[in-house]
C-alpha positions as CSV (number, residue, x, y, z in Angstrom):
1,M,103.2,49.5,114.9
2,I,105.9,49.0,112.3
3,A,109.6,48.9,113.3
4,N,111.8,51.8,112.3
5,R,115.6,51.6,112.7
6,S,115.5,55.5,113.3
7,S,113.4,55.3,116.3
8,P,113.8,53.4,119.7
9,S,111.3,50.6,120.2
10,A,110.1,51.8,123.7
11,T,106.6,53.2,123.8
12,V,107.2,56.0,126.2
13,I,110.5,57.9,125.9
14,P,111.5,60.9,128.0
15,V,113.4,63.6,126.2
16,L,116.0,65.5,128.4
17,A,117.8,68.7,127.2
18,Y,121.3,69.4,128.1
19,A,124.1,72.0,127.2
20,D,126.3,69.3,126.0
21,V,124.7,66.2,124.6
22,T,128.0,64.1,124.1
23,E,129.0,64.8,127.7
24,A,125.5,64.1,129.1
25,A,125.1,60.8,127.2
26,A,128.5,59.7,128.3
27,W,127.7,60.3,131.9
28,Q,124.3,58.6,131.7
29,C,126.1,55.5,130.1
30,Q,128.8,55.5,132.8
31,A,126.6,56.4,135.8
32,F,123.4,54.7,134.9
33,G,124.3,51.9,132.6
34,F,122.6,53.3,129.4
35,A,124.0,52.4,125.9
36,V,124.1,54.6,122.9
37,R,121.7,53.3,120.4
38,L,122.1,56.2,117.9
39,R,123.8,59.6,117.5
40,V,122.6,62.5,115.4
41,G,125.5,64.9,115.0
42,T,126.5,66.3,118.4
43,H,122.8,67.6,119.1
44,R,120.9,64.4,119.7
45,A,121.5,61.0,121.1
46,Q,119.2,57.9,121.7
47,L,120.1,55.9,124.7
48,V,118.7,52.5,125.7
49,F,118.5,50.5,128.7
50,G,116.7,47.1,128.6
51,D,113.5,47.6,126.8
52,G,113.5,51.4,127.7
53,A,114.9,54.5,126.1
54,V,115.7,58.2,126.7
55,I,116.5,60.8,124.1
56,V,119.2,63.3,125.0
57,T,118.9,66.6,123.1
58,D,120.7,69.9,122.8
59,R,119.0,72.5,125.0
60,E,119.6,75.3,122.3
61,R,117.9,73.2,119.7
62,V,114.5,72.4,121.7
63,A,111.7,73.4,119.4
64,D,109.3,76.0,120.8
65,P,110.7,75.8,124.4
66,L,108.3,76.6,127.2
67,P,109.1,79.8,129.0
68,G,111.5,79.1,131.8
69,D,111.6,75.3,131.0
70,S,113.0,73.7,128.1
71,S,114.7,70.9,129.9
72,H,112.2,68.0,129.1
73,S,109.3,66.6,127.1
74,V,107.8,63.2,126.6
75,H,107.9,61.2,123.3
76,V,105.2,58.5,122.8
77,R,104.9,56.0,120.1
78,V,101.4,55.5,118.7
79,R,99.9,53.3,116.2
80,D,98.0,56.2,114.4
81,A,99.2,59.8,114.9
82,D,96.2,61.3,113.1
83,E,93.6,59.5,115.1
84,H,95.6,60.2,118.4
85,H,95.8,63.9,117.3
86,A,92.0,64.1,116.7
87,R,91.4,62.6,120.2
88,A,93.7,65.0,121.9
89,T,92.1,67.9,120.0
90,R,88.6,66.9,121.1
91,A,89.9,66.8,124.6
92,G,91.0,70.3,124.4
93,A,94.9,69.7,124.1
94,R,96.7,72.8,122.9
95,I,98.4,71.6,119.5
96,I,102.0,72.9,119.2
97,R,102.7,71.2,115.9
98,P,100.1,69.3,113.8
99,P,100.7,65.9,112.4
100,T,103.7,66.0,110.0
101,D,105.8,63.4,108.1
102,Y,109.6,63.5,108.8
103,P,112.5,62.0,106.6
104,F,113.5,59.7,109.4
105,G,110.3,57.7,109.0
106,E,108.0,59.2,111.5
107,R,104.7,61.0,111.6
108,Q,104.6,63.3,114.6
109,Y,102.5,65.9,116.3
110,T,103.3,67.9,119.4
111,A,100.7,68.9,122.1
112,E,100.8,70.7,125.5
113,D,98.9,69.4,128.5
114,P,97.1,71.6,131.1
115,G,100.3,71.7,133.1
116,G,102.4,73.0,130.4
117,H,104.1,69.8,129.6
118,R,105.0,69.0,125.9
119,W,104.3,65.7,124.5
120,T,105.2,64.4,121.0
121,F,103.3,61.5,119.8
122,S,104.9,59.7,116.9
123,Q,103.9,56.9,114.5
124,S,106.5,54.9,112.6
125,I,105.5,55.1,108.9
126,A,108.6,53.7,107.3
127,D,111.7,51.6,108.3
128,V,114.4,54.3,107.5
129,D,118.2,53.6,107.7
130,P,119.4,56.4,110.1
131,S,122.4,57.0,107.9
132,S,120.2,58.3,105.3
133,W,119.3,61.4,107.3
134,G,122.5,61.8,109.4
135,G,122.1,59.4,112.2
136,S,125.0,57.1,113.2
137,A,125.2,54.0,115.2
138,P,128.2,53.8,117.8
């Protein structure tokens, strides 16, 4: 896997949605000892703790929310998003978004498991300076 300054290095990253990202990130830092790694406006923040990470996102901006539940998903870093997508498809995963390249240096797809949980699988395809797409370090 290549390193990408726009993505936390952790392999499995919970994504938690809140009404106020700034307030939620500040609380998690104060209460749980996380540190802000990267901010994206006021709608997204990457927090780190040791070699782990969590992404805090704006509940109103969650893409394709599940009926009655748009509070969480799981972000997983993979070596090859297309190969992983093919495997998930063969296994019957419901594909929400097919593999797509994003300006922050990631190729991602989103699937839903049989329990209705959303999973985004992300391959780093470039090392992108977060300031080039609107991210800012604290």
